[in-house]
N, CA, C and O atoms as a Tripos MOL2 file, in Angstrom:
@<TRIPOS>MOLECULE
protein
  280   279    70     0     0
PROTEIN
NO_CHARGES

@<TRIPOS>ATOM
      1 N         -60.5980  -36.9920  109.3870 N.3       1 MET1
      2 CA        -60.7160  -38.0030  110.4110 C.3       1 MET1
      3 C         -60.5830  -37.4060  111.8080 C.2       1 MET1
      4 O         -61.2640  -37.8530  112.7310 O.2       1 MET1
      5 N         -59.7270  -36.4150  111.9810 N.am      2 GLU2
      6 CA        -59.4910  -35.8760  113.3150 C.3       2 GLU2
      7 C         -60.7690  -35.3000  113.9230 C.2       2 GLU2
      8 O         -61.0610  -35.5610  115.0900 O.2       2 GLU2
      9 N         -61.5370  -34.5200  113.1530 N.am      3 ASP3
     10 CA        -62.7760  -33.9500  113.6790 C.3       3 ASP3
     11 C         -63.7650  -35.0380  114.0600 C.2       3 ASP3
     12 O         -64.4080  -34.9570  115.1060 O.2       3 ASP3
     13 N         -63.8910  -36.0530  113.2190 N.am      4 THR4
     14 CA        -64.7990  -37.1570  113.5100 C.3       4 THR4
     15 C         -64.3670  -37.8820  114.7800 C.2       4 THR4
     16 O         -65.1950  -38.1780  115.6410 O.2       4 THR4
     17 N         -63.0870  -38.1630  114.8940 N.am      5 SER5
     18 CA        -62.5660  -38.8500  116.0810 C.3       5 SER5
     19 C         -62.7890  -38.0150  117.3330 C.2       5 SER5
     20 O         -63.2330  -38.5370  118.3560 O.2       5 SER5
     21 N         -62.4860  -36.7290  117.2620 N.am      6 ARG6
     22 CA        -62.6830  -35.8520  118.4260 C.3       6 ARG6
     23 C         -64.1470  -35.7880  118.8350 C.2       6 ARG6
     24 O         -64.4670  -35.8300  120.0230 O.2       6 ARG6
     25 N         -65.0220  -35.6890  117.8670 N.am      7 ASN7
     26 CA        -66.4540  -35.6560  118.1740 C.3       7 ASN7
     27 C         -66.9040  -36.9540  118.8300 C.2       7 ASN7
     28 O         -67.6860  -36.9290  119.7800 O.2       7 ASN7
     29 N         -66.4180  -38.0860  118.3320 N.am      8 ASP8
     30 CA        -66.7630  -39.3780  118.9270 C.3       8 ASP8
     31 C         -66.2340  -39.4900  120.3560 C.2       8 ASP8
     32 O         -66.9300  -39.9800  121.2450 O.2       8 ASP8
     33 N         -65.0010  -39.0330  120.5690 N.am      9 ILE9
     34 CA        -64.4050  -39.0650  121.9090 C.3       9 ILE9
     35 C         -65.2260  -38.2060  122.8610 C.2       9 ILE9
     36 O         -65.5620  -38.6480  123.9600 O.2       9 ILE9
     37 N         -65.5480  -37.0020  122.4570 N.am     10 ARG10
     38 CA        -66.3150  -36.0900  123.3120 C.3      10 ARG10
     39 C         -67.7040  -36.6330  123.6150 C.2      10 ARG10
     40 O         -68.1950  -36.5080  124.7360 O.2      10 ARG10
     41 N         -68.3380  -37.2390  122.6090 N.am     11 ARG11
     42 CA        -69.6700  -37.8190  122.8090 C.3      11 ARG11
     43 C         -69.6070  -38.9580  123.8260 C.2      11 ARG11
     44 O         -70.4280  -39.0280  124.7400 O.2      11 ARG11
     45 N         -68.6340  -39.8440  123.6640 N.am     12 LEU12
     46 CA        -68.4790  -40.9720  124.5740 C.3      12 LEU12
     47 C         -68.2000  -40.4950  125.9980 C.2      12 LEU12
     48 O         -68.8000  -40.9970  126.9480 O.2      12 LEU12
     49 N         -67.2970  -39.5330  126.1490 N.am     13 LEU13
     50 CA        -66.9670  -39.0270  127.4790 C.3      13 LEU13
     51 C         -68.1340  -38.2740  128.1080 C.2      13 LEU13
     52 O         -68.3210  -38.3340  129.3230 O.2      13 LEU13
     53 N         -68.9170  -37.5680  127.3040 N.am     14 LYS14
     54 CA        -70.0810  -36.8590  127.8330 C.3      14 LYS14
     55 C         -71.1160  -37.8500  128.3600 C.2      14 LYS14
     56 O         -71.6560  -37.6650  129.4500 O.2      14 LYS14
     57 N         -71.3900  -38.8940  127.5940 N.am     15 VAL15
     58 CA        -72.3410  -39.9190  128.0390 C.3      15 VAL15
     59 C         -71.8370  -40.5680  129.3260 C.2      15 VAL15
     60 O         -72.6010  -40.7600  130.2720 O.2      15 VAL15
     61 N         -70.5480  -40.9040  129.3560 N.am     16 PHE16
     62 CA        -69.9760  -41.5000  130.5600 C.3      16 PHE16
     63 C         -70.1120  -40.5470  131.7440 C.2      16 PHE16
     64 O         -70.5120  -40.9620  132.8320 O.2      16 PHE16
     65 N         -69.7830  -39.2800  131.5380 N.am     17 GLY17
     66 CA        -69.8320  -38.3060  132.6200 C.3      17 GLY17
     67 C         -71.2180  -38.1460  133.2050 C.2      17 GLY17
     68 O         -71.3730  -38.0970  134.4250 O.2      17 GLY17
     69 N         -72.2250  -38.0640  132.3580 N.am     18 VAL18
     70 CA        -73.6050  -37.9160  132.8270 C.3      18 VAL18
     71 C         -74.0250  -39.1560  133.6120 C.2      18 VAL18
     72 O         -74.5930  -39.0400  134.6980 O.2      18 VAL18
     73 N         -73.7510  -40.3340  133.0690 N.am     19 GLN19
     74 CA        -74.1450  -41.5710  133.7460 C.3      19 GLN19
     75 C         -73.3770  -41.7650  135.0510 C.2      19 GLN19
     76 O         -73.9570  -42.1840  136.0530 O.2      19 GLN19
     77 N         -72.0870  -41.4670  135.0490 N.am     20 ALA20
     78 CA        -71.2780  -41.6060  136.2570 C.3      20 ALA20
     79 C         -71.7570  -40.6490  137.3350 C.2      20 ALA20
     80 O         -71.8380  -41.0270  138.5040 O.2      20 ALA20
     81 N         -72.0750  -39.4160  136.9630 N.am     21 ASP21
     82 CA        -72.5780  -38.4260  137.9120 C.3      21 ASP21
     83 C         -73.8340  -38.9370  138.6050 C.2      21 ASP21
     84 O         -73.9490  -38.8560  139.8280 O.2      21 ASP21
     85 N         -74.7680  -39.4590  137.8320 N.am     22 GLU22
     86 CA        -76.0210  -39.9660  138.3950 C.3      22 GLU22
     87 C         -75.7730  -41.1430  139.3320 C.2      22 GLU22
     88 O         -76.3320  -41.1920  140.4270 O.2      22 GLU22
     89 N         -74.9440  -42.0860  138.9140 N.am     23 LYS23
     90 CA        -74.6650  -43.2770  139.7360 C.3      23 LYS23
     91 C         -73.9330  -42.9120  141.0240 C.2      23 LYS23
     92 O         -74.2600  -43.4320  142.0910 O.2      23 LYS23
     93 N         -72.9490  -42.0260  140.9330 N.am     24 ILE24
     94 CA        -72.1760  -41.6520  142.1180 C.3      24 ILE24
     95 C         -73.0500  -40.9010  143.1090 C.2      24 ILE24
     96 O         -73.0000  -41.1810  144.3060 O.2      24 ILE24
     97 N         -73.8530  -39.9480  142.6330 N.am     25 LEU25
     98 CA        -74.7410  -39.2140  143.5390 C.3      25 LEU25
     99 C         -75.7420  -40.1470  144.2050 C.2      25 LEU25
    100 O         -76.0020  -40.0250  145.4020 O.2      25 LEU25
    101 N         -76.3090  -41.0820  143.4360 N.am     26 ARG26
    102 CA        -77.2550  -42.0450  144.0070 C.3      26 ARG26
    103 C         -76.5580  -42.8910  145.0730 C.2      26 ARG26
    104 O         -77.1350  -43.1600  146.1260 O.2      26 ARG26
    105 N         -75.3390  -43.3050  144.8060 N.am     27 HIS27
    106 CA        -74.5780  -44.1010  145.7730 C.3      27 HIS27
    107 C         -74.3520  -43.3030  147.0610 C.2      27 HIS27
    108 O         -74.4930  -43.8450  148.1570 O.2      27 HIS27
    109 N         -74.0060  -42.0340  146.9350 N.am     28 LEU28
    110 CA        -73.7950  -41.1950  148.1160 C.3      28 LEU28
    111 C         -75.0790  -41.0350  148.9240 C.2      28 LEU28
    112 O         -75.0470  -41.0680  150.1540 O.2      28 LEU28
    113 N         -76.2030  -40.8640  148.2400 N.am     29 ILE29
    114 CA        -77.4930  -40.7230  148.9240 C.3      29 ILE29
    115 C         -77.8660  -42.0170  149.6400 C.2      29 ILE29
    116 O         -78.3380  -41.9870  150.7770 O.2      29 ILE29
    117 N         -77.6550  -43.1460  148.9800 N.am     30 GLU30
    118 CA        -78.0220  -44.4440  149.5530 C.3      30 GLU30
    119 C         -77.0740  -44.8870  150.6650 C.2      30 GLU30
    120 O         -77.3990  -45.7950  151.4290 O.2      30 GLU30
    121 N         -75.9230  -44.2630  150.7600 N.am     31 ASN31
    122 CA        -74.9230  -44.6200  151.7710 C.3      31 ASN31
    123 C         -74.4700  -43.3650  152.5100 C.2      31 ASN31
    124 O         -73.3240  -42.9390  152.3690 O.2      31 ASN31
    125 N         -75.3720  -42.7690  153.2990 N.am     32 PRO32
    126 CA        -75.0810  -41.4670  153.9050 C.3      32 PRO32
    127 C         -73.9320  -41.4660  154.9110 C.2      32 PRO32
    128 O         -73.3700  -40.4090  155.1960 O.2      32 PRO32
    129 N         -73.5770  -42.6130  155.4460 N.am     33 HIS33
    130 CA        -72.5070  -42.6440  156.4500 C.3      33 HIS33
    131 C         -71.1700  -43.0880  155.8690 C.2      33 HIS33
    132 O         -70.1880  -43.2280  156.5990 O.2      33 HIS33
    133 N         -71.1300  -43.3070  154.5750 N.am     34 ALA34
    134 CA        -69.8700  -43.7060  153.9360 C.3      34 ALA34
    135 C         -68.9050  -42.5180  153.9220 C.2      34 ALA34
    136 O         -69.3290  -41.3700  153.7860 O.2      34 ALA34
    137 N         -67.6210  -42.7960  154.0620 N.am     35 PRO35
    138 CA        -66.6400  -41.7000  153.9760 C.3      35 PRO35
    139 C         -66.5020  -41.2340  152.5270 C.2      35 PRO35
    140 O         -67.2390  -41.6720  151.6430 O.2      35 PRO35
    141 N         -65.5550  -40.3520  152.3090 N.am     36 ALA36
    142 CA        -65.2750  -39.9060  150.9390 C.3      36 ALA36
    143 C         -64.9810  -41.1300  150.0710 C.2      36 ALA36
    144 O         -64.3390  -42.0820  150.5140 O.2      36 ALA36
    145 N         -65.4550  -41.0870  148.8480 N.am     37 LEU37
    146 CA        -65.2370  -42.2080  147.9340 C.3      37 LEU37
    147 C         -63.8750  -42.0770  147.2620 C.2      37 LEU37
    148 O         -63.4820  -40.9860  146.8500 O.2      37 LEU37
    149 N         -63.1730  -43.1680  147.1570 N.am     38 LYS38
    150 CA        -61.9080  -43.2170  146.4160 C.3      38 LYS38
    151 C         -62.1870  -44.0230  145.1610 C.2      38 LYS38
    152 O         -62.4640  -45.2210  145.2330 O.2      38 LYS38
    153 N         -62.1130  -43.3690  144.0130 N.am     39 LEU39
    154 CA        -62.5070  -43.9960  142.7580 C.3      39 LEU39
    155 C         -61.3550  -44.0750  141.7650 C.2      39 LEU39
    156 O         -60.4190  -43.2760  141.7920 O.2      39 LEU39
    157 N         -61.4610  -45.0650  140.8910 N.am     40 ARG40
    158 CA        -60.5230  -45.2120  139.7800 C.3      40 ARG40
    159 C         -61.3550  -45.3230  138.5100 C.2      40 ARG40
    160 O         -62.2870  -46.1240  138.4280 O.2      40 ARG40
    161 N         -61.0070  -44.5150  137.5330 N.am     41 ILE41
    162 CA        -61.6540  -44.5730  136.2220 C.3      41 ILE41
    163 C         -60.6070  -45.1020  135.2520 C.2      41 ILE41
    164 O         -59.4880  -44.5940  135.1800 O.2      41 ILE41
    165 N         -60.9930  -46.1260  134.5130 N.am     42 LYS42
    166 CA        -60.0340  -46.7570  133.6040 C.3      42 LYS42
    167 C         -60.6130  -46.8190  132.2010 C.2      42 LYS42
    168 O         -61.7770  -47.1680  132.0040 O.2      42 LYS42
    169 N         -59.7810  -46.4740  131.2360 N.am     43 ILE43
    170 CA        -60.1340  -46.6300  129.8250 C.3      43 ILE43
    171 C         -59.2480  -47.7430  129.2790 C.2      43 ILE43
    172 O         -58.0260  -47.7150  129.4220 O.2      43 ILE43
    173 N         -59.8860  -48.7130  128.6560 N.am     44 GLU44
    174 CA        -59.1700  -49.8560  128.1030 C.3      44 GLU44
    175 C         -59.6860  -50.1170  126.6960 C.2      44 GLU44
    176 O         -60.8950  -50.1960  126.4770 O.2      44 GLU44
    177 N         -58.7880  -50.2470  125.7650 N.am     45 ASP45
    178 CA        -59.1430  -50.5000  124.3680 C.3      45 ASP45
    179 C         -59.5870  -51.9510  124.2090 C.2      45 ASP45
    180 O         -58.8240  -52.8720  124.4990 O.2      45 ASP45
    181 N         -60.8140  -52.1510  123.7510 N.am     46 LEU46
    182 CA        -61.3660  -53.4920  123.5500 C.3      46 LEU46
    183 C         -61.4010  -53.8900  122.0790 C.2      46 LEU46
    184 O         -61.9950  -54.9060  121.7190 O.2      46 LEU46
    185 N         -60.7670  -53.0910  121.2370 N.am     47 THR47
    186 CA        -60.7790  -53.3150  119.7950 C.3      47 THR47
    187 C         -60.1080  -54.6370  119.4350 C.2      47 THR47
    188 O         -59.0570  -54.9740  119.9800 O.2      47 THR47
    189 N         -60.7150  -55.3810  118.5200 N.am     48 ASP48
    190 CA        -60.1010  -56.5940  117.9720 C.3      48 ASP48
    191 C         -59.2510  -56.1720  116.7750 C.2      48 ASP48
    192 O         -59.7790  -55.8850  115.7000 O.2      48 ASP48
    193 N         -57.9540  -56.1380  116.9650 N.am     49 TYR49
    194 CA        -57.0350  -55.7200  115.9090 C.3      49 TYR49
    195 C         -56.6210  -56.8840  115.0120 C.2      49 TYR49
    196 O         -55.8130  -56.7090  114.1000 O.2      49 TYR49
    197 N         -57.1660  -58.0580  115.2650 N.am     50 GLY50
    198 CA        -56.8060  -59.2180  114.4560 C.3      50 GLY50
    199 C         -55.3340  -59.5540  114.6010 C.2      50 GLY50
    200 O         -54.8210  -59.6750  115.7130 O.2      50 GLY50
    201 N         -54.6640  -59.7040  113.4830 N.am     51 ASP51
    202 CA        -53.2450  -60.0810  113.4810 C.3      51 ASP51
    203 C         -52.2980  -58.8940  113.6340 C.2      51 ASP51
    204 O         -51.0810  -59.0690  113.5820 O.2      51 ASP51
    205 N         -52.8370  -57.6920  113.8220 N.am     52 HIS52
    206 CA        -51.9870  -56.4960  113.8780 C.3      52 HIS52
    207 C         -52.2740  -55.6560  115.1270 C.2      52 HIS52
    208 O         -52.6920  -54.5040  115.0100 O.2      52 HIS52
    209 N         -52.0550  -56.2170  116.3170 N.am     53 PRO53
    210 CA        -52.3060  -55.4390  117.5320 C.3      53 PRO53
    211 C         -51.2830  -54.3100  117.6670 C.2      53 PRO53
    212 O         -50.1730  -54.4140  117.1460 O.2      53 PRO53
    213 N         -51.6500  -53.2430  118.3590 N.am     54 PRO54
    214 CA        -50.6970  -52.1460  118.5520 C.3      54 PRO54
    215 C         -49.5330  -52.5930  119.4400 C.2      54 PRO54
    216 O         -49.6770  -53.4880  120.2730 O.2      54 PRO54
    217 N         -48.3940  -51.9600  119.2470 N.am     55 ALA55
    218 CA        -47.2130  -52.2840  120.0570 C.3      55 ALA55
    219 C         -47.4830  -51.9920  121.5320 C.2      55 ALA55
    220 O         -47.0560  -52.7390  122.4120 O.2      55 ALA55
    221 N         -48.1980  -50.8910  121.7880 N.am     56 ARG56
    222 CA        -48.5730  -50.5300  123.1580 C.3      56 ARG56
    223 C         -50.0860  -50.3580  123.1920 C.2      56 ARG56
    224 O         -50.6070  -49.3940  122.6320 O.2      56 ARG56
    225 N         -50.7990  -51.2740  123.8390 N.am     57 PRO57
    226 CA        -52.2570  -51.1520  123.9130 C.3      57 PRO57
    227 C         -52.6720  -49.8680  124.6360 C.2      57 PRO57
    228 O         -51.9780  -49.3960  125.5370 O.2      57 PRO57
    229 N         -53.8010  -49.3200  124.2310 N.am     58 LEU58
    230 CA        -54.3370  -48.1200  124.8720 C.3      58 LEU58
    231 C         -54.8830  -48.4890  126.2430 C.2      58 LEU58
    232 O         -55.7670  -49.3370  126.3600 O.2      58 LEU58
    233 N         -54.3630  -47.8600  127.2580 N.am     59 SER59
    234 CA        -54.8270  -48.0610  128.6210 C.3      59 SER59
    235 C         -54.5360  -46.7820  129.3880 C.2      59 SER59
    236 O         -53.4520  -46.2110  129.2730 O.2      59 SER59
    237 N         -55.5190  -46.3330  130.1750 N.am     60 PHE60
    238 CA        -55.3910  -45.0460  130.8500 C.3      60 PHE60
    239 C         -56.2080  -45.0940  132.1280 C.2      60 PHE60
    240 O         -57.3540  -45.5430  132.1110 O.2      60 PHE60
    241 N         -55.6360  -44.6390  133.2390 N.am     61 GLU61
    242 CA        -56.3360  -44.6240  134.5210 C.3      61 GLU61
    243 C         -56.2250  -43.2570  135.1730 C.2      61 GLU61
    244 O         -55.2180  -42.5620  135.0450 O.2      61 GLU61
    245 N         -57.2860  -42.8940  135.8730 N.am     62 VAL62
    246 CA        -57.3020  -41.6820  136.6850 C.3      62 VAL62
    247 C         -57.9110  -42.0630  138.0310 C.2      62 VAL62
    248 O         -58.9470  -42.7250  138.0840 O.2      62 VAL62
    249 N         -57.2700  -41.6470  139.1070 N.am     63 GLU63
    250 CA        -57.8080  -41.9070  140.4370 C.3      63 GLU63
    251 C         -58.1260  -40.5830  141.1040 C.2      63 GLU63
    252 O         -57.4640  -39.5740  140.8660 O.2      63 GLU63
    253 N         -59.1460  -40.6050  141.9390 N.am     64 GLY64
    254 CA        -59.5160  -39.3890  142.6380 C.3      64 GLY64
    255 C         -60.4660  -39.6720  143.7800 C.2      64 GLY64
    256 O         -60.8640  -40.8110  144.0230 O.2      64 GLY64
    257 N         -60.8140  -38.6190  144.4630 N.am     65 GLU65
    258 CA        -61.6640  -38.7290  145.6430 C.3      65 GLU65
    259 C         -62.9150  -37.8810  145.4550 C.2      65 GLU65
    260 O         -62.8530  -36.7680  144.9310 O.2      65 GLU65
    261 N         -64.0340  -38.4150  145.8820 N.am     66 ILE66
    262 CA        -65.3010  -37.6840  145.8800 C.3      66 ILE66
    263 C         -65.6250  -37.3850  147.3400 C.2      66 ILE66
    264 O         -65.9710  -38.2830  148.1070 O.2      66 ILE66
    265 N         -65.5100  -36.1140  147.7130 N.am     67 ARG67
    266 CA        -65.7610  -35.7170  149.1020 C.3      67 ARG67
    267 C         -67.2440  -35.4830  149.3280 C.2      67 ARG67
    268 O         -67.9890  -35.1600  148.4030 O.2      67 ARG67
    269 N         -67.6460  -35.6480  150.5500 N.am     68 ARG68
    270 CA        -69.0230  -35.3530  150.9390 C.3      68 ARG68
    271 C         -69.1570  -33.8580  151.1920 C.2      68 ARG68
    272 O         -68.1860  -33.1730  151.5130 O.2      68 ARG68
    273 N         -70.3620  -33.3810  151.0430 N.am     69 GLN69
    274 CA        -70.6390  -31.9710  151.3070 C.3      69 GLN69
    275 C         -70.4380  -31.7020  152.7910 C.2      69 GLN69
    276 O         -70.8770  -32.4900  153.6290 O.2      69 GLN69
    277 N         -69.7820  -30.6060  153.1220 N.am     70 SER70
    278 CA        -69.5340  -30.3060  154.5390 C.3      70 SER70
    279 C         -70.6180  -29.4600  155.1400 C.2      70 SER70
    280 O         -70.5540  -29.1240  156.3230 O.2      70 SER70
@<TRIPOS>BOND
     1     1     2 1
     2     2     3 1
     3     3     4 2
     4     3     5 am
     5     5     6 1
     6     6     7 1
     7     7     8 2
     8     7     9 am
     9     9    10 1
    10    10    11 1
    11    11    12 2
    12    11    13 am
    13    13    14 1
    14    14    15 1
    15    15    16 2
    16    15    17 am
    17    17    18 1
    18    18    19 1
    19    19    20 2
    20    19    21 am
    21    21    22 1
    22    22    23 1
    23    23    24 2
    24    23    25 am
    25    25    26 1
    26    26    27 1
    27    27    28 2
    28    27    29 am
    29    29    30 1
    30    30    31 1
    31    31    32 2
    32    31    33 am
    33    33    34 1
    34    34    35 1
    35    35    36 2
    36    35    37 am
    37    37    38 1
    38    38    39 1
    39    39    40 2
    40    39    41 am
    41    41    42 1
    42    42    43 1
    43    43    44 2
    44    43    45 am
    45    45    46 1
    46    46    47 1
    47    47    48 2
    48    47    49 am
    49    49    50 1
    50    50    51 1
    51    51    52 2
    52    51    53 am
    53    53    54 1
    54    54    55 1
    55    55    56 2
    56    55    57 am
    57    57    58 1
    58    58    59 1
    59    59    60 2
    60    59    61 am
    61    61    62 1
    62    62    63 1
    63    63    64 2
    64    63    65 am
    65    65    66 1
    66    66    67 1
    67    67    68 2
    68    67    69 am
    69    69    70 1
    70    70    71 1
    71    71    72 2
    72    71    73 am
    73    73    74 1
    74    74    75 1
    75    75    76 2
    76    75    77 am
    77    77    78 1
    78    78    79 1
    79    79    80 2
    80    79    81 am
    81    81    82 1
    82    82    83 1
    83    83    84 2
    84    83    85 am
    85    85    86 1
    86    86    87 1
    87    87    88 2
    88    87    89 am
    89    89    90 1
    90    90    91 1
    91    91    92 2
    92    91    93 am
    93    93    94 1
    94    94    95 1
    95    95    96 2
    96    95    97 am
    97    97    98 1
    98    98    99 1
    99    99   100 2
   100    99   101 am
   101   101   102 1
   102   102   103 1
   103   103   104 2
   104   103   105 am
   105   105   106 1
   106   106   107 1
   107   107   108 2
   108   107   109 am
   109   109   110 1
   110   110   111 1
   111   111   112 2
   112   111   113 am
   113   113   114 1
   114   114   115 1
   115   115   116 2
   116   115   117 am
   117   117   118 1
   118   118   119 1
   119   119   120 2
   120   119   121 am
   121   121   122 1
   122   122   123 1
   123   123   124 2
   124   123   125 am
   125   125   126 1
   126   126   127 1
   127   127   128 2
   128   127   129 am
   129   129   130 1
   130   130   131 1
   131   131   132 2
   132   131   133 am
   133   133   134 1
   134   134   135 1
   135   135   136 2
   136   135   137 am
   137   137   138 1
   138   138   139 1
   139   139   140 2
   140   139   141 am
   141   141   142 1
   142   142   143 1
   143   143   144 2
   144   143   145 am
   145   145   146 1
   146   146   147 1
   147   147   148 2
   148   147   149 am
   149   149   150 1
   150   150   151 1
   151   151   152 2
   152   151   153 am
   153   153   154 1
   154   154   155 1
   155   155   156 2
   156   155   157 am
   157   157   158 1
   158   158   159 1
   159   159   160 2
   160   159   161 am
   161   161   162 1
   162   162   163 1
   163   163   164 2
   164   163   165 am
   165   165   166 1
   166   166   167 1
   167   167   168 2
   168   167   169 am
   169   169   170 1
   170   170   171 1
   171   171   172 2
   172   171   173 am
   173   173   174 1
   174   174   175 1
   175   175   176 2
   176   175   177 am
   177   177   178 1
   178   178   179 1
   179   179   180 2
   180   179   181 am
   181   181   182 1
   182   182   183 1
   183   183   184 2
   184   183   185 am
   185   185   186 1
   186   186   187 1
   187   187   188 2
   188   187   189 am
   189   189   190 1
   190   190   191 1
   191   191   192 2
   192   191   193 am
   193   193   194 1
   194   194   195 1
   195   195   196 2
   196   195   197 am
   197   197   198 1
   198   198   199 1
   199   199   200 2
   200   199   201 am
   201   201   202 1
   202   202   203 1
   203   203   204 2
   204   203   205 am
   205   205   206 1
   206   206   207 1
   207   207   208 2
   208   207   209 am
   209   209   210 1
   210   210   211 1
   211   211   212 2
   212   211   213 am
   213   213   214 1
   214   214   215 1
   215   215   216 2
   216   215   217 am
   217   217   218 1
   218   218   219 1
   219   219   220 2
   220   219   221 am
   221   221   222 1
   222   222   223 1
   223   223   224 2
   224   223   225 am
   225   225   226 1
   226   226   227 1
   227   227   228 2
   228   227   229 am
   229   229   230 1
   230   230   231 1
   231   231   232 2
   232   231   233 am
   233   233   234 1
   234   234   235 1
   235   235   236 2
   236   235   237 am
   237   237   238 1
   238   238   239 1
   239   239   240 2
   240   239   241 am
   241   241   242 1
   242   242   243 1
   243   243   244 2
   244   243   245 am
   245   245   246 1
   246   246   247 1
   247   247   248 2
   248   247   249 am
   249   249   250 1
   250   250   251 1
   251   251   252 2
   252   251   253 am
   253   253   254 1
   254   254   255 1
   255   255   256 2
   256   255   257 am
   257   257   258 1
   258   258   259 1
   259   259   260 2
   260   259   261 am
   261   261   262 1
   262   262   263 1
   263   263   264 2
   264   263   265 am
   265   265   266 1
   266   266   267 1
   267   267   268 2
   268   267   269 am
   269   269   270 1
   270   270   271 1
   271   271   272 2
   272   271   273 am
   273   273   274 1
   274   274   275 1
   275   275   276 2
   276   275   277 am
   277   277   278 1
   278   278   279 1
   279   279   280 2
@<TRIPOS>SUBSTRUCTURE
     1 MET1         2 RESIDUE 1 A MET
     2 GLU2         6 RESIDUE 1 A GLU
     3 ASP3        10 RESIDUE 1 A ASP
     4 THR4        14 RESIDUE 1 A THR
     5 SER5        18 RESIDUE 1 A SER
     6 ARG6        22 RESIDUE 1 A ARG
     7 ASN7        26 RESIDUE 1 A ASN
     8 ASP8        30 RESIDUE 1 A ASP
     9 ILE9        34 RESIDUE 1 A ILE
    10 ARG10       38 RESIDUE 1 A ARG
    11 ARG11       42 RESIDUE 1 A ARG
    12 LEU12       46 RESIDUE 1 A LEU
    13 LEU13       50 RESIDUE 1 A LEU
    14 LYS14       54 RESIDUE 1 A LYS
    15 VAL15       58 RESIDUE 1 A VAL
    16 PHE16       62 RESIDUE 1 A PHE
    17 GLY17       66 RESIDUE 1 A GLY
    18 VAL18       70 RESIDUE 1 A VAL
    19 GLN19       74 RESIDUE 1 A GLN
    20 ALA20       78 RESIDUE 1 A ALA
    21 ASP21       82 RESIDUE 1 A ASP
    22 GLU22       86 RESIDUE 1 A GLU
    23 LYS23       90 RESIDUE 1 A LYS
    24 ILE24       94 RESIDUE 1 A ILE
    25 LEU25       98 RESIDUE 1 A LEU
    26 ARG26      102 RESIDUE 1 A ARG
    27 HIS27      106 RESIDUE 1 A HIS
    28 LEU28      110 RESIDUE 1 A LEU
    29 ILE29      114 RESIDUE 1 A ILE
    30 GLU30      118 RESIDUE 1 A GLU
    31 ASN31      122 RESIDUE 1 A ASN
    32 PRO32      126 RESIDUE 1 A PRO
    33 HIS33      130 RESIDUE 1 A HIS
    34 ALA34      134 RESIDUE 1 A ALA
    35 PRO35      138 RESIDUE 1 A PRO
    36 ALA36      142 RESIDUE 1 A ALA
    37 LEU37      146 RESIDUE 1 A LEU
    38 LYS38      150 RESIDUE 1 A LYS
    39 LEU39      154 RESIDUE 1 A LEU
    40 ARG40      158 RESIDUE 1 A ARG
    41 ILE41      162 RESIDUE 1 A ILE
    42 LYS42      166 RESIDUE 1 A LYS
    43 ILE43      170 RESIDUE 1 A ILE
    44 GLU44      174 RESIDUE 1 A GLU
    45 ASP45      178 RESIDUE 1 A ASP
    46 LEU46      182 RESIDUE 1 A LEU
    47 THR47      186 RESIDUE 1 A THR
    48 ASP48      190 RESIDUE 1 A ASP
    49 TYR49      194 RESIDUE 1 A TYR
    50 GLY50      198 RESIDUE 1 A GLY
    51 ASP51      202 RESIDUE 1 A ASP
    52 HIS52      206 RESIDUE 1 A HIS
    53 PRO53      210 RESIDUE 1 A PRO
    54 PRO54      214 RESIDUE 1 A PRO
    55 ALA55      218 RESIDUE 1 A ALA
    56 ARG56      222 RESIDUE 1 A ARG
    57 PRO57      226 RESIDUE 1 A PRO
    58 LEU58      230 RESIDUE 1 A LEU
    59 SER59      234 RESIDUE 1 A SER
    60 PHE60      238 RESIDUE 1 A PHE
    61 GLU61      242 RESIDUE 1 A GLU
    62 VAL62      246 RESIDUE 1 A VAL
    63 GLU63      250 RESIDUE 1 A GLU
    64 GLY64      254 RESIDUE 1 A GLY
    65 GLU65      258 RESIDUE 1 A GLU
    66 ILE66      262 RESIDUE 1 A ILE
    67 ARG67      266 RESIDUE 1 A ARG
    68 ARG68      270 RESIDUE 1 A ARG
    69 GLN69      274 RESIDUE 1 A GLN
    70 SER70      278 RESIDUE 1 A SER
């Protein structure tokens, strides 16, 4: 199970990374006078656990800045 889970995680993050890169670059091009972007990336578990939800739901955030080229 661990290899399958890791592969699924990596695949999901790779797809997200490629799509996010394209969207962020397009946003920077379309908004040339905008300052550095301050972004938050959040992972939230949307799984329906039925009658057995986890004691602590999966939730994870990362914040960072995207600087413009100098």
